[in-house]
Phi, psi and omega in degrees: 000317181298319179296321179297318179298323180288327182275343184303312179301318181296317179295322179297320179293319179297319179299317179295321180293326181295315183273356179050048182247132175252117187219159173207112183060246182265003179262142177194143171228124179238143179244144177299323177210144177276359177227147177222137180234127183225148175285151177305138176066016177254185178248148179231141178247127177253103183284136187215146177222141181222161172217159185207167180297138186295337181280353178266159176242128182292128176261317183201140172233124181211174181246147178222162178248011179248126181283344182239160182296136175247094186078226180276343185211158175281141181289138180274125181297330181294344179257001178272124181304332181289338185240340192303321182276351184248353187256135178224120180276120183258000183272200181214190178257027178248293182213343185265130179231034183290143183233144173242132176236124186250165180050052183284149176227179179299335179294339182274358182288111179186187178257136182240147185229149176264133182242135181236134174231148180234186181280358178257135185303317180276359184270069180226149184209144174230135182277094177243130003286160183258205182257123178270121181261131174241142179243133186227163169248187179246137177233133181262124179258123184211146175295147182290316182224139175227160179254141181308130182103344180287162171263128187241139179238123176250135184238132177262109187255152172227157183287345176216161180282121183300140185298309179275148178292110188276155171248119185270145176239140182242142180234142169231122182051044176072006177255137181290131178266308182222149174228140179087016177273112184286326180290155180267023181233145174241123183248125176252111181272135180049067185299144179246168180295334177291345180279353177294145179157188181266120182248149171206162181232161180208170176250130182303132180092358180234150183273343182291135174231160178284161172297153181288144174232133182269125176266115184260113181259121180269143179204156180288162178308130181258316182230122179238130184235147172236133180235153183238136176227123001290154188271347186255227184298132180247120181264148176302133183096346179290162171263123183241136181240128175251133181240144181237134177221157184207150173260108182203163178215115001290163180306140180287115178267342180260098181242133183226149178248144182228139169252108190068240179252007185258129178287131183239352180179171180219163182102178182285337184231136174237120186247135173246108190291312178232093187287147180225180182296334180293341182272356180293148179145187181266135180236149174211165178231158181233132177250135184224133167229190187291349182255352178156191182218162181206132177267151175275165170291147184284154172238149182252131175258120175250109183272135181251149169282155176239121176245141176248116177256129185254132179251102185299320186292336178255346179070031180229161178244153178243119178270126182237121177257132182239127177294139174288139180138176184299136175080354184288327179294326178297326178299315179296319181296319180298315180297318183294315180297317180300317180292322180294316179296322178297323180293319181297316179299319180296321180295316180298316178299320181295317179294321180298320180295317180296318180297316179296324181295314179293324178297323180290338182264015179282097189290328183295310180295324180293320183291317180299311180298322181296314182291326177298322179290320184290326182286345180274357179280131181287151176286145180243166178303163185298326183292342178254016184296338180293335183262353182285153180252009181280114183298326183292314180291328179296325181286330178293322183276327188248351180231083180292158180302150184297327180292320179296323180294314180294323180293319178299326180291321180290316178303322181292327181288327181285000000 
């Protein structure tokens, strides 16, 4: 019994702390919680309950931020310009004294009290201690770098525990990942390189979001490519460039080139200034970073010979490239023989044209044949002398002797 009497005051104090009630006789003000935590620019509700002597009549119930009397009365927050537009009293004049405060900022962080007045001068009460309001933002906690295949945990933190049980929303690159996740953590099991991006978190029903955090996923080279320039026919003596690229994180700085199984160079570019037949073969490149390595698919270099055939009659040259390998020399021989035969045919045709031209210009044979033909034509009467082709008869009719002409002239004069 003695032990019980000693423990009774302590138990009574614990009971009072649990119900958060400040009372004296028939007066009491109780708060649902003595602390409130709200996100910036959100609303917070401070739940409150009060009781008073039944013989009194409630005149006014309001909230104040001053624990002590300021003059004759405590200032009412609803009359304060800093709060009047943001404060809403949700209680009544019976027992409920709940308050809503919206658009909270860090300036609102303080302790708030419920004040009760009745029609009796001494019938006034203030609930001390009051409700301590904290205002918080959201911060996303994430590892800076993870490796593909790891399990990753992202945590949405606040400086105080939010009063209402929040529902967290997660975003990656502005796209919603999950809705309805009560926990403030996002767990990515066996993270992939596609999971890399900008993450942020928010609380459902609120506009505030955390600052973005970039999740950097590291991985070994996934795709390695080798390219050749020029990409088509490669002639002996050309300059050929091989380039190596890879998809990896971090970027692969160790790049190597191989001909078959033999290393021939390193770096992103491998250049062969004057390529020859000895350089023909399969080439590939290898990309390596701290997480692994990857070879490219091989490419084959076929080096060609370049021959210049000159055609004097046209004044042009023909460049002929021949692949190294079986039967390629025969290709060149066929082309060369065809061009030689074409040249011979052109020369023969040219000589034939010149011979025919001179034969057509043999004036002696042409004149003889012409006169032979003309002398074989029979004489016709004088009236048809205009159509005869006999030069001799033509001269008899149209060309009289010179003496006759001169004589006729003299007779005309006399």
